[in-house]
C-alpha positions as CSV (number, residue, x, y, z in Angstrom):
1,M,6.1,29.0,175.2
2,T,6.6,27.2,172.0
3,E,5.2,28.4,168.7
4,Q,2.8,25.6,168.7
5,E,1.4,26.5,172.2
6,R,1.2,30.1,171.1
7,L,-0.8,29.2,168.1
8,K,-3.1,27.0,170.0
9,C,-4.1,30.0,172.1
10,N,-5.2,31.6,168.9
11,A,-7.2,28.6,167.8
12,I,-4.7,27.6,165.2
13,D,-3.8,23.8,165.2
14,I,-0.7,22.8,163.2
15,Q,-0.8,19.2,164.3
16,G,-2.3,18.1,160.8
17,L,0.8,19.4,159.1
18,N,3.8,17.1,158.2
19,R,6.7,17.0,160.6
20,S,9.1,19.1,158.4
21,D,6.5,21.9,158.3
22,R,5.9,21.9,162.0
23,D,9.7,22.1,162.6
24,R,9.9,24.9,160.1
25,I,7.2,26.8,162.0
26,E,9.1,26.3,165.2
27,Q,12.2,27.6,163.6
28,I,11.0,30.8,161.9
29,G,7.4,31.4,163.2
30,F,4.0,30.8,161.8
31,N,3.6,34.1,159.8
32,A,7.0,33.8,158.2
33,W,6.2,30.2,157.3
34,L,3.0,31.4,155.7
35,D,4.9,33.8,153.6
36,E,7.4,31.2,152.6
37,V,4.7,28.7,151.6
38,A,2.5,31.3,149.8
39,N,5.5,32.6,147.7
40,P,8.3,30.0,147.5
41,N,10.5,32.1,145.1
42,A,10.5,35.2,147.4
43,G,13.9,34.6,148.8
44,N,15.4,33.2,145.5
45,H,15.2,36.3,143.3
46,V,17.9,36.8,140.8
47,A,19.9,40.0,141.3
48,R,19.9,42.0,138.1
49,H,23.1,43.7,137.1
50,R,22.7,47.5,137.0
51,H,24.2,49.4,134.1
52,R,25.6,52.9,134.1
53,K,23.9,54.8,131.3
54,K,23.6,58.3,130.1
55,C,20.2,59.6,129.4
56,V,19.7,60.7,125.8
57,A,17.3,63.5,126.7
58,C,18.8,65.2,129.7
59,E,22.4,63.6,129.6
60,V,22.3,62.7,133.3
61,V,24.1,59.4,134.1
62,F,21.7,56.9,135.8
63,L,21.6,53.3,136.8
64,S,19.5,50.9,134.7
65,T,18.5,47.3,135.1
66,R,18.0,47.1,131.3
67,D,21.0,47.0,128.9
68,D,19.0,48.8,126.2
69,A,17.6,51.7,128.3
70,N,17.9,55.0,126.7
71,Y,16.1,57.3,129.1
72,R,16.2,58.1,132.9
73,S,12.5,58.5,133.3
74,H,9.2,58.5,131.4
75,K,9.4,62.4,131.3
76,C,12.8,62.1,129.6
77,Q,11.4,59.6,127.2
78,L,8.6,61.9,126.1
79,R,11.1,64.8,125.7
80,G,13.4,62.5,123.7
81,N,10.7,61.2,121.4
82,R,9.5,64.8,120.7
83,R,13.0,65.6,119.6
84,G,13.5,62.3,117.7
85,L,16.6,61.4,119.7
86,A,15.7,57.7,120.1
87,F,16.2,56.9,116.4
88,R,19.7,58.5,116.1
89,G,21.4,55.9,118.2
90,L,22.8,58.5,120.7
91,T,23.0,56.1,123.6
92,E,26.2,55.3,125.3
93,N,27.2,53.0,128.1
94,I,29.3,54.6,130.8
95,S,32.2,52.4,132.1
96,E,32.5,51.7,135.8
97,N,35.9,53.5,136.0
98,S,35.0,56.6,134.1
99,G,35.6,58.9,137.1
100,P,33.3,60.5,139.5
101,Q,29.9,61.5,138.2
102,A,26.5,62.2,139.6
103,V,24.3,59.1,139.3
104,A,20.6,59.3,139.5
105,S,18.8,56.1,140.7
């Protein structure tokens, strides 16, 4: 049974669509095609580079998507702000080959 025949059983008619859309529905299925049409950039997201950073407040190494991140979590941010650590410039980048360390994600 083709996708078009299966959809007709559910009272969905795709004959009004252009040929390329009907072919795509046959390839990937109706529900996947709807997701693709509803959000055309879903499969084209840009992978962000992750940075190894050391938390200013708790000194745990973590992975950050932002280059300017200072804290591992909101809790650490509150703790650091209470101590005034953010304004002292105590952040540091951890290089990729700095040896084995525990990394929190």
